[in-house]
C-alpha positions as CSV (number, residue, x, y, z in Angstrom):
1,X,5.0,4.1,-58.2
2,X,8.3,6.0,-58.7
3,X,10.4,2.9,-58.5
4,X,8.4,1.2,-61.2
5,X,8.7,3.2,-64.4
6,X,7.0,0.7,-66.7
7,X,3.8,2.1,-68.0
8,X,1.8,-1.1,-67.6
9,X,2.8,-1.4,-63.9
10,X,2.4,2.4,-63.4
11,X,-1.3,2.3,-64.1
12,X,-1.9,-0.7,-61.9
13,X,0.1,0.8,-59.0
14,X,-1.7,4.1,-59.4
15,X,-5.1,2.3,-59.4
16,X,-4.1,0.3,-56.2
17,X,-3.0,3.6,-54.5
18,X,-6.2,5.4,-55.4
19,X,-8.3,2.4,-54.2
20,X,-6.3,2.3,-50.9
21,X,-6.8,6.0,-50.3
22,X,-10.5,5.8,-51.1
23,X,-11.0,2.8,-48.9
24,X,-9.2,4.6,-46.1
25,X,-11.4,7.6,-46.5
26,X,-14.5,5.4,-46.5
27,X,-13.5,3.5,-43.4
28,X,-12.5,6.7,-41.6
29,X,-15.9,8.3,-42.5
30,X,-17.8,5.3,-41.2
31,X,-15.8,5.2,-38.0
32,X,-15.9,8.9,-37.3
33,X,-18.1,9.8,-34.4
34,X,-18.7,13.0,-32.5
35,X,-16.5,13.5,-29.6
36,X,-18.1,12.3,-26.4
37,X,-19.7,15.0,-24.3
38,X,-19.3,15.1,-20.6
39,X,-22.5,14.3,-18.9
40,X,-23.7,17.4,-17.2
41,X,-24.9,16.7,-13.8
42,X,-26.2,19.1,-11.2
43,X,-23.4,18.1,-8.8
44,X,-20.6,19.2,-11.1
45,X,-22.0,22.7,-11.4
46,X,-22.6,23.1,-7.7
47,X,-20.3,25.9,-6.4
48,X,-19.2,27.4,-3.2
49,X,-21.5,30.3,-4.0
50,X,-24.4,27.9,-4.3
51,X,-23.5,26.4,-0.9
52,X,-23.2,29.9,0.6
53,X,-26.6,30.9,-0.8
54,X,-28.2,27.7,0.7
55,X,-26.6,28.4,4.1
56,X,-27.8,32.0,4.0
57,X,-31.4,31.0,3.1
58,X,-31.4,28.4,5.9
59,X,-30.2,31.1,8.3
60,X,-32.9,33.5,7.1
61,X,-35.4,30.9,8.1
62,X,-33.8,30.1,11.4
63,X,-30.8,32.3,12.4
64,X,-30.2,30.3,15.7
65,X,-28.3,27.4,14.1
66,X,-24.7,27.6,15.3
67,X,-23.5,24.8,13.0
68,X,-24.8,26.7,9.9
69,X,-23.0,29.9,11.0
70,X,-19.8,27.9,11.4
71,X,-20.2,26.4,7.9
72,X,-20.9,29.9,6.4
73,X,-17.8,31.2,8.2
74,X,-15.8,28.4,6.5
75,X,-17.1,29.5,3.1
76,X,-16.1,33.1,3.8
77,X,-12.6,32.0,4.9
78,X,-12.1,30.1,1.7
79,X,-13.1,33.2,-0.2
80,X,-10.7,35.4,1.8
81,X,-13.6,37.4,3.3
82,X,-12.2,37.3,6.8
83,X,-14.4,40.0,8.3
84,X,-17.5,38.1,7.3
85,X,-16.0,34.8,8.5
86,X,-15.1,36.4,11.9
87,X,-18.7,37.6,12.3
88,X,-20.1,34.2,11.4
89,X,-17.9,32.4,13.9
90,X,-18.8,35.0,16.5
91,X,-22.5,34.3,16.0
92,X,-21.8,30.5,16.2
93,X,-20.0,30.9,19.5
94,X,-22.8,33.1,21.0
95,X,-25.4,30.6,19.9
96,X,-23.6,27.5,21.4
97,X,-23.1,27.7,25.1
98,X,-20.8,24.7,24.9
99,X,-19.0,25.8,21.8
100,X,-16.3,23.3,20.7
101,X,-12.6,24.3,20.7
102,X,-12.7,24.4,16.9
103,X,-15.1,27.4,16.9
104,X,-12.7,29.5,19.0
105,X,-9.8,28.4,16.8
106,X,-11.7,29.3,13.6
107,X,-12.6,32.7,15.0
108,X,-8.9,33.2,16.0
109,X,-7.9,32.3,12.4
110,X,-10.3,34.7,10.9
111,X,-9.1,37.5,13.2
112,X,-5.4,36.6,12.6
113,X,-5.8,36.9,8.8
114,X,-8.1,40.0,9.2
115,X,-5.3,41.7,11.1
116,X,-2.7,40.9,8.3
117,X,-1.4,37.8,10.1
118,X,-0.7,39.5,13.4
119,X,-0.8,37.5,16.6
120,X,-2.8,40.2,18.5
121,X,-3.9,39.8,22.1
122,X,-7.4,39.1,20.9
123,X,-6.2,36.2,18.7
124,X,-4.1,34.9,21.7
125,X,-7.2,35.0,23.9
126,X,-9.2,33.0,21.4
127,X,-6.4,30.5,20.9
128,X,-6.1,30.1,24.7
129,X,-9.9,29.4,24.9
130,X,-9.6,26.8,22.2
131,X,-6.6,25.1,23.8
132,X,-8.3,25.1,27.2
133,X,-11.1,23.1,25.7
134,X,-8.8,20.8,23.6
135,X,-5.0,21.1,24.0
136,X,-4.6,19.3,20.7
137,X,-7.0,21.3,18.6
138,X,-5.6,21.0,15.1
139,X,-6.8,24.4,13.9
140,X,-5.4,26.2,16.8
141,X,-2.1,24.4,16.7
142,X,-1.8,24.9,12.9
143,X,-2.4,28.7,13.4
144,X,0.2,28.8,16.1
145,X,2.7,26.8,14.0
146,X,2.1,29.0,11.0
147,X,2.7,32.2,13.0
148,X,5.9,30.8,14.5
149,X,7.1,29.7,11.0
150,X,6.3,33.1,9.4
151,X,8.1,34.8,12.3
152,X,11.1,32.5,11.8
153,X,10.7,30.8,15.2
154,X,11.3,27.4,13.5
155,X,11.7,25.3,16.7
156,X,8.4,26.5,18.1
157,X,6.7,25.8,14.7
158,X,8.2,22.3,14.7
159,X,7.0,21.8,18.3
160,X,3.5,22.7,17.4
161,X,3.5,20.5,14.3
162,X,5.0,17.7,16.4
163,X,2.2,18.1,18.9
164,X,-0.4,17.7,16.1
165,X,1.3,14.6,14.8
166,X,1.7,13.1,18.3
167,X,-2.0,13.6,19.1
168,X,-2.9,10.7,16.9
169,X,-6.0,12.5,15.6
170,X,-8.1,10.9,12.9
171,X,-7.2,12.2,9.5
172,X,-3.6,13.1,10.3
173,X,-1.0,11.0,8.4
174,X,2.5,11.4,10.0
175,X,4.2,10.0,6.9
């Protein structure tokens, strides 16, 4: 419009500009839709607290389920409630006369963090029990490696991590 100062062309250019703007607004208003909403499903709102409540309800009905005590201990570990996790793992071990190595390692981990990451004699006993049942128990070896690393015993930490990698356990990617 500014480049064309002739009055006859000015009105035509102005009219074309107004029509273009109005057409754009009309098209935009026809195409405008509400933003899509995420479908709310029951699964997306399921939380660790919901899982904890389910486990606790199941244990109220039958407190002799070692596997549920173990799972509940895992929930408490994730929440940093190591005392409760230790108690759950203790119950799980008591209820299972053939408790797997992972239960002893989990109980050792809870006690380790409960004692401010100290490798106490009780933690060592639990780790030894775990390692007697499975010398390549991943949880036990990770706790041992972590303690070595924190204590700046790097070669021992590397040795424990190498043992985990060399065990060829399912779910461990050496790359």
